[in-house]
MIGUZA-743565 format. One line per 4 residues: number of its first residue (from 1); for each residue x, y, z of N, C-alpha, C. Coordinates in Angstrom, 1 decimal. Example, Ala and Ser with C-alpha at 12.3 -4.5 7.8 and 13.67 -1.06 7.14 Angstrom:
1) 13.2:-5.7:7.8:12.3:-4.5:7.8:13.2:-3.3:7.8; 12.8:-2.2:7.1:13.7:-1.1:7.1:12.9:0.0:7.9
//
This chain:
1) -6.8:-5.1:-9.0:-5.7:-5.1:-8.0:-4.6:-4.1:-8.4; -3.8:-3.7:-7.4:-2.8:-2.7:-7.6:-1.4:-3.4:-7.3; -0.4:-2.6:-7.5:1.0:-3.1:-7.1:1.6:-2.0:-6.3; 2.5:-2.3:-5.4:3.2:-1.3:-4.6:4.5:-1.8:-4.1
5) 5.3:-0.8:-3.7:6.7:-1.0:-3.2:6.8:-0.1:-2.0; 7.4:-0.6:-0.9:7.7:0.2:0.3:9.1:0.0:0.7; 9.8:1.0:1.1:11.2:0.9:1.5:11.3:1.6:2.9; 12.1:0.9:3.8:12.5:1.5:5.1:14.0:1.2:5.3
9) 14.7:2.2:5.7:16.1:2.1:5.9:16.9:3.4:5.8; 18.2:3.3:5.5:19.0:4.5:5.4:18.4:5.4:4.3; 18.5:6.7:4.5:18.0:7.6:3.5:18.6:7.3:2.1; 17.7:7.3:1.1:18.2:7.1:-0.3:17.2:7.7:-1.3
13) 17.6:7.7:-2.5:16.8:8.2:-3.6:15.6:7.3:-3.8; 14.5:7.9:-4.2:13.3:7.1:-4.4:13.3:6.5:-5.8; 14.2:6.9:-6.6:14.2:6.3:-8.0:14.3:4.8:-8.1; 15.1:4.2:-7.3:15.3:2.8:-7.4:14.0:2.0:-7.0
17) 13.2:2.6:-6.2:11.9:1.9:-5.8:11.0:1.8:-6.9; 11.0:2.7:-7.9:10.1:2.7:-9.0:10.8:2.1:-10.3; 12.1:2.4:-10.5:12.8:2.1:-11.7:13.9:1.1:-11.6; 14.1:0.6:-10.3:15.2:-0.3:-10.1:14.8:-1.7:-10.2
21) 15.8:-2.6:-10.5:15.6:-4.0:-10.7:15.3:-4.5:-12.1; 15.3:-5.8:-12.3:15.0:-6.3:-13.6:13.5:-6.5:-13.8; 12.7:-6.3:-12.8:11.2:-6.3:-12.9:10.7:-5.1:-12.1; 11.1:-3.9:-12.5:10.8:-2.7:-11.7:9.3:-2.4:-11.6
25) 8.9:-1.6:-10.6:7.5:-1.3:-10.5:7.0:-0.6:-11.7; 7.7:0.2:-12.4:7.2:0.8:-13.6:6.8:-0.2:-14.6; 7.6:-1.3:-14.8:7.2:-2.4:-15.7:6.0:-3.1:-15.3; 5.7:-3.1:-14.0:4.5:-3.8:-13.5:3.2:-3.1:-13.9
29) 3.4:-1.8:-14.4:2.2:-1.1:-14.8:1.6:-1.7:-16.1; 2.5:-2.3:-17.0:2.0:-3.0:-18.2:2.3:-4.5:-18.2; 3.2:-5.0:-17.4:3.5:-6.4:-17.4:3.6:-7.0:-16.0; 2.6:-6.9:-15.2:2.6:-7.5:-13.9:2.6:-9.0:-14.1
33) 3.2:-9.7:-13.1:3.3:-11.2:-13.2:2.3:-11.9:-12.3; 1.8:-11.3:-11.3:1.1:-12.0:-10.2:-0.2:-11.4:-9.8; -0.9:-10.6:-10.7:-2.2:-10.1:-10.4:-3.2:-11.2:-10.3; -4.0:-11.1:-9.3:-5.2:-12.0:-9.2:-6.2:-11.7:-10.2
37) -6.5:-10.4:-10.4:-7.5:-9.9:-11.3:-7.0:-8.8:-12.1; -7.4:-8.7:-13.4:-6.9:-7.6:-14.2:-5.7:-8.0:-14.9; -5.2:-7.1:-15.8:-4.0:-7.4:-16.6:-3.0:-6.3:-16.6; -3.4:-5.1:-16.3:-2.5:-3.9:-16.2:-2.8:-3.1:-15.0
41) -1.9:-2.2:-14.7:-2.1:-1.2:-13.6:-1.9:0.2:-14.2; -2.9:0.7:-14.9:-2.7:1.9:-15.7:-3.7:3.0:-15.3; -4.3:2.9:-14.1:-5.3:3.9:-13.7:-4.7:4.9:-12.7; -3.4:5.1:-12.8:-2.8:6.1:-12.0:-1.6:5.6:-11.2
45) -0.8:6.5:-10.6:0.3:6.1:-9.8:0.6:7.2:-8.7; 1.3:6.8:-7.7:1.6:7.7:-6.7:2.9:7.3:-6.0; 3.6:8.3:-5.4:4.8:8.1:-4.7:4.7:9.0:-3.4; 5.0:8.4:-2.2:5.0:9.1:-1.0:6.3:9.0:-0.2
49) 6.6:10.0:0.6:7.8:9.9:1.4:7.7:10.9:2.5; 8.7:11.0:3.4:8.6:11.9:4.5:9.7:13.0:4.4; 9.3:14.2:4.5:10.2:15.4:4.5:10.1:16.1:5.8; 11.2:16.1:6.6:11.2:16.7:7.9:10.1:16.1:8.8
53) 9.8:14.8:8.7:8.8:14.2:9.5:7.4:14.3:9.0; 7.2:15.0:7.9:5.8:15.2:7.3:5.7:14.4:6.0; 4.5:13.7:5.9:4.3:12.9:4.7:4.0:13.8:3.5; 4.6:13.5:2.3:4.4:14.2:1.1:4.2:13.2:0.0
57) 3.3:13.5:-1.0:3.1:12.6:-2.1:2.9:13.3:-3.4; 3.2:12.6:-4.5:2.7:13.0:-5.8:1.8:11.9:-6.2; 0.7:12.3:-6.9:-0.3:11.3:-7.4:-0.8:11.8:-8.8; -0.9:10.9:-9.7:-1.3:11.3:-11.0:-2.4:10.2:-11.5
61) -3.4:10.6:-12.2:-4.5:9.7:-12.6:-4.2:9.0:-14.0; -3.0:9.2:-14.5:-2.6:8.6:-15.8:-1.6:7.5:-15.6; -1.4:6.6:-16.6:-0.4:5.6:-16.4:1.0:6.1:-16.1; 1.8:5.4:-15.3:3.1:5.9:-14.9:4.0:6.1:-16.1
65) 3.8:5.4:-17.2:4.7:5.5:-18.4:4.4:6.8:-19.1; 3.4:7.6:-18.8:3.1:8.8:-19.4:4.1:9.9:-19.1; 4.7:9.8:-18.0:5.6:10.9:-17.5:7.0:10.7:-17.7; 7.6:11.3:-18.8:9.0:11.1:-19.1:10.0:11.7:-18.1
69) 9.5:12.6:-17.3:10.3:13.2:-16.3:10.3:12.6:-14.9; 9.5:11.6:-14.7:9.4:11.0:-13.4:10.7:10.4:-12.9; 11.4:9.7:-13.7:12.7:9.1:-13.2:13.6:10.2:-12.7; 13.8:11.2:-13.5:14.7:12.3:-13.1:14.2:13.0:-11.8
73) 12.9:13.2:-11.7:12.3:13.8:-10.5:12.6:12.9:-9.2; 12.4:11.6:-9.4:12.5:10.7:-8.2:14.0:10.6:-7.8; 14.9:10.9:-8.7:16.3:10.9:-8.4:16.6:12.0:-7.3; 15.8:13.0:-7.3:16.0:14.1:-6.4:15.3:13.9:-5.1
77) 14.4:13.0:-5.0:13.6:12.7:-3.8:14.4:11.7:-2.9; 14.6:12.1:-1.7:15.3:11.2:-0.8:14.5:11.0:0.5; 14.6:9.8:1.0:13.9:9.5:2.2:14.3:8.2:2.9; 14.1:8.1:4.1:14.3:6.8:4.8:13.1:5.9:4.8
81) 12.0:6.5:4.4:10.8:5.7:4.2:10.1:6.2:2.9; 9.9:5.3:1.9:9.3:5.7:0.6:8.3:4.6:0.2; 7.2:5.1:-0.3:6.1:4.2:-0.7:5.7:4.6:-2.1; 5.6:3.6:-3.1:5.2:3.9:-4.4:4.1:2.9:-4.8
85) 3.1:3.3:-5.6:2.0:2.5:-5.9:1.5:2.7:-7.3; 1.0:1.6:-7.9:0.3:1.7:-9.2:-1.1:1.3:-9.0; -2.1:1.9:-9.7:-3.5:1.6:-9.5:-4.1:0.8:-10.6; -4.8:-0.2:-10.3:-5.7:-1.0:-11.2:-7.1:-0.8:-10.6
89) -7.9:0.1:-11.0:-9.1:0.5:-10.4:-10.2:-0.6:-10.4; -10.9:-0.8:-9.3:-12.0:-1.7:-9.3:-13.2:-1.0:-9.9; -13.9:-1.7:-10.8:-15.1:-1.1:-11.4:-16.1:-0.5:-10.4; -16.5:0.7:-10.6:-17.4:1.4:-9.7:-16.8:2.2:-8.6
93) -15.5:2.1:-8.5:-14.7:3.0:-7.5:-14.2:4.2:-8.3; -14.4:5.4:-7.8:-14.1:6.6:-8.5:-12.6:6.7:-9.0; -12.4:7.4:-10.1:-11.1:7.6:-10.6:-10.7:9.0:-10.1; -9.4:9.4:-10.4:-8.9:10.7:-10.1:-7.9:10.7:-9.0
97) -7.2:11.8:-8.8:-6.0:11.8:-7.8:-6.4:11.5:-6.4; -7.6:11.8:-6.0:-8.0:11.6:-4.6:-8.2:10.1:-4.3; -8.3:9.3:-5.3:-8.5:7.9:-5.1:-7.2:7.1:-5.3; -6.1:7.8:-5.5:-4.8:7.2:-5.9:-3.9:7.1:-4.7
101) -3.4:5.9:-4.4:-2.5:5.7:-3.3:-1.1:6.1:-3.7; -0.2:6.4:-2.7:-0.5:6.4:-1.3:-1.3:7.7:-0.9; -2.4:7.4:-0.1:-3.1:8.5:0.5:-2.3:9.1:1.7; -2.5:10.3:2.0:-1.8:11.0:3.1:-2.8:11.6:4.1
105) -2.7:11.3:5.3:-3.5:12.0:6.3:-2.9:11.8:7.7; -2.9:12.8:8.6:-2.5:12.8:10.0:-1.2:12.0:10.2; -0.2:12.4:9.3:1.1:11.9:9.5:1.4:10.5:8.9; 0.4:9.9:8.2:0.5:8.6:7.7:0.3:8.5:6.2
109) 0.9:7.4:5.7:0.7:7.0:4.3:-0.1:5.7:4.2; -0.9:5.5:3.2:-1.8:4.3:3.2:-1.9:3.9:1.7; -1.9:2.5:1.6:-2.1:1.9:0.3:-3.0:0.7:0.5; -3.9:0.5:-0.5:-4.8:-0.7:-0.5:-4.6:-1.5:-1.8
113) -4.1:-2.7:-1.7:-4.0:-3.6:-2.8:-5.0:-4.7:-2.6; -6.1:-4.6:-3.2:-7.1:-5.6:-2.9:-8.5:-5.2:-3.5; -9.5:-5.9:-2.9:-10.8:-5.8:-3.5:-11.8:-6.3:-2.4; -12.9:-5.6:-2.2:-14.0:-6.0:-1.3:-15.2:-6.2:-2.2
117) -15.7:-7.4:-2.3:-16.8:-7.7:-3.2:-18.0:-7.0:-2.7; -18.7:-6.3:-3.6:-19.9:-5.5:-3.3:-19.7:-4.4:-2.2; -18.5:-3.8:-2.3:-18.1:-2.8:-1.3:-19.1:-1.7:-1.2; -19.5:-1.1:-2.3:-20.4:0.1:-2.3:-21.7:-0.2:-1.7
121) -22.5:-1.1:-2.3:-23.8:-1.3:-1.9:-24.0:-2.0:-0.5; -23.0:-2.8:-0.1:-23.1:-3.5:1.2:-22.3:-3.0:2.3; -21.2:-2.4:2.1:-20.2:-2.2:3.2:-19.8:-0.7:3.4; -19.9:0.1:2.4:-19.4:1.5:2.5:-19.9:2.2:3.7
125) -21.3:2.3:3.8:-21.9:3.0:4.9:-21.5:2.3:6.2; -21.6:1.0:6.3:-21.3:0.3:7.5:-19.9:0.6:8.0; -18.9:0.6:7.1:-17.5:0.9:7.5:-17.3:2.3:7.9; -17.9:3.3:7.2:-17.8:4.7:7.5:-18.5:5.0:8.9
129) -19.5:4.3:9.2:-20.1:4.5:10.5:-19.2:4.3:11.7; -18.1:3.6:11.5:-17.1:3.3:12.6:-16.1:4.5:12.7; -16.1:5.4:11.8:-15.2:6.5:11.8:-15.7:7.7:12.6; -14.9:8.4:13.4:-15.3:9.6:14.1:-15.7:10.7:13.2
133) -16.7:11.5:13.6:-17.3:12.5:12.8:-16.2:13.5:12.2; -15.3:13.9:13.0:-14.3:14.9:12.4:-13.4:14.2:11.4; -13.1:12.9:11.5:-12.3:12.2:10.5:-13.2:11.9:9.3; -14.4:11.6:9.5:-15.4:11.4:8.4:-15.4:12.7:7.6
137) -15.3:13.9:8.2:-15.4:15.1:7.5:-14.3:15.4:6.6; -13.2:14.6:6.7:-12.1:14.8:5.8:-12.2:13.9:4.5; -13.3:13.2:4.4:-13.5:12.3:3.3:-13.5:13.0:2.0; -12.7:12.6:1.0:-12.6:13.3:-0.3:-13.1:12.5:-1.4
141) -13.4:11.2:-1.2:-14.0:10.3:-2.3:-14.7:9.2:-1.5; -15.3:8.4:-2.3:-16.0:7.2:-1.7:-15.3:5.9:-2.1; -14.0:6.0:-2.2:-13.2:4.8:-2.6:-13.0:3.9:-1.5; -12.8:2.6:-1.8:-12.5:1.6:-0.8:-11.2:1.9:-0.1
145) -10.2:2.4:-0.8:-8.9:2.8:-0.2:-9.1:3.8:0.9; -9.8:4.9:0.6:-9.9:6.0:1.6:-10.7:5.5:2.8; -11.8:4.7:2.5:-12.6:4.2:3.6:-11.8:3.4:4.6; -11.0:2.5:4.1:-10.1:1.6:4.9:-9.0:2.4:5.6
149) -8.5:3.5:4.9:-7.6:4.4:5.6:-8.2:5.1:6.8; -9.4:5.6:6.6:-10.0:6.3:7.8:-10.3:5.3:8.9; -10.7:4.1:8.6:-10.9:3.1:9.6:-9.6:2.8:10.4; -8.5:2.7:9.6:-7.2:2.5:10.3:-6.8:3.7:11.2
153) -7.0:4.9:10.7:-6.7:6.1:11.4:-7.5:6.2:12.7; -8.7:5.8:12.6:-9.6:5.7:13.9:-8.9:4.9:14.9; -8.3:3.8:14.6:-7.6:3.0:15.6:-6.3:3.6:16.0; -5.6:4.3:15.1:-4.4:5.0:15.5:-4.7:6.1:16.5
157) -5.8:6.8:16.3:-6.2:7.8:17.3:-6.5:7.2:18.7; -6.9:6.0:18.7:-7.2:5.3:20.0:-5.9:4.7:20.6; -4.7:4.9:20.0:-3.5:4.5:20.5:-2.8:3.3:19.8; -3.4:2.8:18.8:-2.8:1.7:18.0:-1.6:2.2:17.2
161) -0.6:1.3:17.1:0.5:1.6:16.1:0.0:1.1:14.8; 0.8:1.4:13.7:0.3:1.0:12.4:0.0:-0.5:12.2; 0.8:-1.4:12.8:0.5:-2.8:12.7:-0.8:-3.2:13.4; -1.0:-2.6:14.6:-2.2:-2.9:15.3:-3.4:-2.4:14.6
165) -3.3:-1.2:14.0:-4.4:-0.6:13.3:-4.8:-1.5:12.1; -3.9:-1.9:11.4:-4.2:-2.8:10.2:-4.8:-4.1:10.7; -4.3:-4.7:11.7:-4.8:-5.9:12.3:-6.3:-5.7:12.6; -6.6:-4.6:13.2:-8.0:-4.3:13.6:-8.9:-4.2:12.3
169) -8.4:-3.5:11.3:-9.2:-3.3:10.1:-9.4:-4.6:9.4; -8.4:-5.4:9.3:-8.6:-6.8:8.7:-9.6:-7.6:9.4; -9.6:-7.5:10.7:-10.6:-8.3:11.5:-12.0:-7.7:11.3; -12.1:-6.4:11.2:-13.5:-5.8:11.0:-14.0:-6.2:9.7
173) -13.2:-6.1:8.6:-13.7:-6.5:7.3:-14.0:-7.9:7.2; -13.2:-8.8:7.7:-13.5:-10.2:7.7:-14.8:-10.5:8.4; -15.0:-9.9:9.6:-16.3:-10.1:10.3:-17.5:-9.7:9.5; -17.3:-8.6:8.8:-18.4:-8.0:8.0:-18.7:-8.9:6.8
177) -17.7:-9.4:6.1:-17.8:-10.1:4.9:-18.2:-11.6:5.2; -17.6:-12.1:6.2:-17.8:-13.5:6.6:-17.3:-14.5:5.5; -18.0:-15.6:5.3:-17.7:-16.6:4.3:-18.4:-16.4:3.0; -19.3:-15.4:3.0:-20.2:-15.2:1.8:-19.5:-14.6:0.6
181) -18.7:-13.5:0.9:-18.1:-12.8:-0.2:-16.6:-12.7:-0.1; -15.9:-12.2:-1.1:-14.5:-12.2:-1.1:-13.9:-10.8:-0.7; -12.9:-10.8:0.1:-12.2:-9.5:0.4:-10.7:-9.8:0.4; -10.0:-9.2:-0.6:-8.6:-9.3:-0.6:-8.0:-8.0:0.1
185) -7.1:-8.3:1.1:-6.8:-7.2:2.0:-5.3:-7.1:2.2; -4.6:-6.7:1.1:-3.2:-6.3:1.3:-3.2:-4.8:1.6; -3.0:-4.5:2.8:-3.0:-3.1:3.3:-1.7:-2.6:3.7; -1.4:-1.3:3.5:-0.1:-0.7:4.0:-0.4:0.5:4.7
189) 0.2:0.7:5.9:0.1:1.9:6.7:1.5:2.2:7.2; 1.9:3.5:6.9:3.3:3.9:7.3:3.2:5.2:8.1; 4.2:5.3:9.0:4.5:6.6:9.6:6.0:6.8:9.4; 6.5:7.8:10.0:7.9:8.1:9.7:8.9:7.1:10.3
193) 8.4:6.3:11.2:9.3:5.3:11.8:9.3:3.9:11.1; 8.3:3.6:10.3:8.3:2.4:9.6:7.0:2.1:8.9; 6.9:0.9:8.4:5.7:0.6:7.6:5.2:-0.8:8.0; 3.8:-0.9:8.1:3.2:-2.2:8.4:2.4:-2.6:7.1
197) 2.5:-3.9:6.8:1.8:-4.4:5.6:1.1:-5.7:5.9; -0.1:-5.9:5.5:-0.8:-7.2:5.6:-0.8:-7.9:4.3; -0.8:-9.2:4.4:-1.1:-10.1:3.3:-2.3:-10.9:3.8; -3.5:-10.6:3.5:-4.7:-11.2:4.1:-5.8:-11.2:3.1
201) -6.8:-12.1:3.4:-8.0:-12.2:2.6:-9.1:-12.9:3.4; -10.3:-12.9:2.9:-11.4:-13.7:3.6:-11.5:-15.1:2.9; -10.7:-15.3:1.9:-10.7:-16.6:1.3:-9.3:-17.2:1.3; -9.2:-18.4:0.7:-7.9:-19.1:0.8:-6.8:-18.4:-0.1
205) -7.2:-17.9:-1.3:-6.2:-17.3:-2.1:-5.9:-15.8:-1.7; -4.7:-15.4:-1.8:-4.3:-14.0:-1.4:-3.5:-13.4:-2.4; -3.5:-12.1:-2.5:-2.6:-11.3:-3.3:-1.1:-11.6:-2.9; -0.2:-11.5:-3.9:1.2:-11.8:-3.6:1.8:-10.6:-2.8
209) 2.9:-11.0:-2.1:3.6:-10.0:-1.3:5.0:-10.6:-1.0; 6.0:-9.8:-1.1:7.4:-10.2:-0.9:8.1:-9.3:0.1; 9.1:-9.8:0.7:10.0:-9.1:1.6:11.4:-9.3:1.2; 12.2:-8.3:1.2:13.7:-8.4:0.9:14.5:-7.6:1.9
213) 15.4:-8.2:2.5:16.4:-7.5:3.4:17.7:-7.3:2.6; 18.1:-6.1:2.6:19.4:-5.7:2.0:19.5:-6.1:0.5; 18.5:-5.8:-0.3:18.6:-6.1:-1.7:19.6:-5.2:-2.4; 20.1:-5.6:-3.5:21.2:-4.8:-4.2:20.6:-3.4:-4.6
217) 19.3:-3.3:-4.9:18.8:-2.0:-5.3:18.5:-1.1:-4.2; 18.7:-1.6:-2.9:18.4:-0.7:-1.7:19.3:-1.2:-0.6; 20.6:-1.1:-0.7:21.5:-1.7:0.2:21.3:-1.1:1.6; 21.3:-2.0:2.6:21.1:-1.6:4.0:19.7:-1.4:4.4
221) 18.7:-1.6:3.5:17.3:-1.3:3.8:16.5:-2.6:3.7; 15.2:-2.4:3.9:14.2:-3.4:3.8:13.2:-3.0:2.7; 12.8:-3.9:1.9:11.8:-3.6:0.8:10.6:-4.6:0.9; 9.4:-4.1:0.9:8.2:-4.9:0.9:7.5:-4.6:-0.4
225) 7.2:-5.6:-1.2:6.7:-5.3:-2.6:5.6:-6.3:-3.0; 4.7:-5.9:-3.8:3.7:-6.8:-4.3:4.3:-7.9:-5.2; 5.4:-7.6:-5.9:6.1:-8.5:-6.7:7.6:-8.3:-6.5; 8.4:-9.4:-6.6:9.9:-9.2:-6.5:10.4:-8.3:-7.6
229) 11.3:-7.4:-7.3:11.8:-6.5:-8.3:12.9:-7.0:-9.1; 13.5:-8.1:-8.7:14.5:-8.8:-9.5:14.6:-10.2:-9.1; 15.6:-11.0:-9.6:15.7:-12.4:-9.4:16.6:-12.8:-8.2; 17.0:-11.8:-7.4:17.9:-12.2:-6.3:17.2:-13.1:-5.3
233) 17.9:-14.0:-4.6:17.3:-14.9:-3.6:16.8:-14.2:-2.4; 17.2:-12.9:-2.2:16.7:-12.2:-0.9:15.2:-12.0:-0.9; 14.6:-12.1:-2.0:13.1:-11.9:-2.1:12.4:-13.2:-1.6; 11.7:-13.0:-0.5:11.0:-14.2:0.1:9.5:-13.8:0.2
237) 8.6:-14.8:-0.2:7.2:-14.5:0.0:6.8:-14.3:1.4; 6.0:-13.3:1.7:5.3:-13.2:3.0:4.2:-14.2:3.1; 4.1:-14.8:4.3:3.1:-15.9:4.5:1.7:-15.3:4.3; 0.8:-16.0:3.7:-0.6:-15.5:3.7:-1.1:-15.4:5.1
241) -2.1:-14.5:5.2:-2.8:-14.2:6.5:-1.8:-13.8:7.6; -0.9:-12.9:7.2:0.1:-12.4:8.2:0.3:-10.9:8.0; 1.1:-10.4:9.0:1.4:-8.9:9.0:2.9:-8.8:9.1; 3.5:-7.9:8.3:4.9:-7.7:8.4:5.1:-6.2:8.8
245) 6.1:-5.9:9.7:6.4:-4.5:10.1:7.8:-4.3:9.9; 8.2:-3.3:9.0:9.6:-3.0:8.7:9.8:-1.6:9.2; 10.9:-1.4:9.9:11.2:-0.1:10.5:12.5:0.5:9.9; 12.6:1.8:9.9:13.8:2.5:9.3:15.1:2.1:10.1
249) 14.9:1.7:11.3:16.1:1.3:12.1:16.6:-0.1:11.7; 16.0:-0.8:10.7:16.4:-2.1:10.3:15.7:-3.3:10.9; 14.8:-3.1:11.9:14.1:-4.2:12.5:12.9:-4.6:11.7; 12.7:-5.9:11.7:11.5:-6.5:11.0:10.8:-7.4:11.9
253) 9.5:-7.3:12.0:8.7:-8.3:12.7:7.5:-8.8:11.9; 7.2:-10.0:12.1:6.0:-10.6:11.4:5.0:-11.2:12.5; 3.8:-11.3:12.1:2.7:-11.7:13.0:1.6:-12.4:12.2; 1.1:-13.5:12.7:0.0:-14.1:12.0:-1.3:-13.3:12.3
257) -2.2:-13.3:11.3:-3.4:-12.6:11.4:-4.6:-13.6:11.6
//
């Protein structure tokens, strides 16, 4: 499983999203508190944001603590929508920058915090068969993250907004997996207007997810994160089997899945 943080609101430095709080994302690389599986998130990290309406990202295949210049770099990065992610790779899924979230394509950022049991042998081809040929041609790895991203983009092309696209992907994966196998499906899809995040699974237990409005580390904004970044009471758990949509204009909506 992975950990991520997403911010939507007034333009601000990206530094606080990775290094801010008493339990910052950078600390969650070696001391996460709520992982369902695994113990560290040391298989890479990425940060994405929008520059003049275009998504930009940095992605590295080493642990986030390897880069002593990252904090200073992120101080110079500003955006009204910022996403940061740590990777805890599933065995059998390729390593390397192309498999590290947030992935970027067609104006969107995407993160997958989860796991699909027997993804490669049972579901990879089936899921990719739902993707249009030209979108399939952009495939850079055979990771679960990129596969789910392309599935979501296929729905966006048909007119879905990010929330509707994720809702459709969750439904498709659940239908494929059924009650037989486990799928943990915390998905994030963002455009320059906002971010949609699911807390979902095919079983009763789900990965953790929190929502904070106007936290002290990001005043005036909304933060959605795998784990609360500090002890402030503004951090509330997102209900399991639900979708949250946070926009840069400050609006937040939730929906059952």
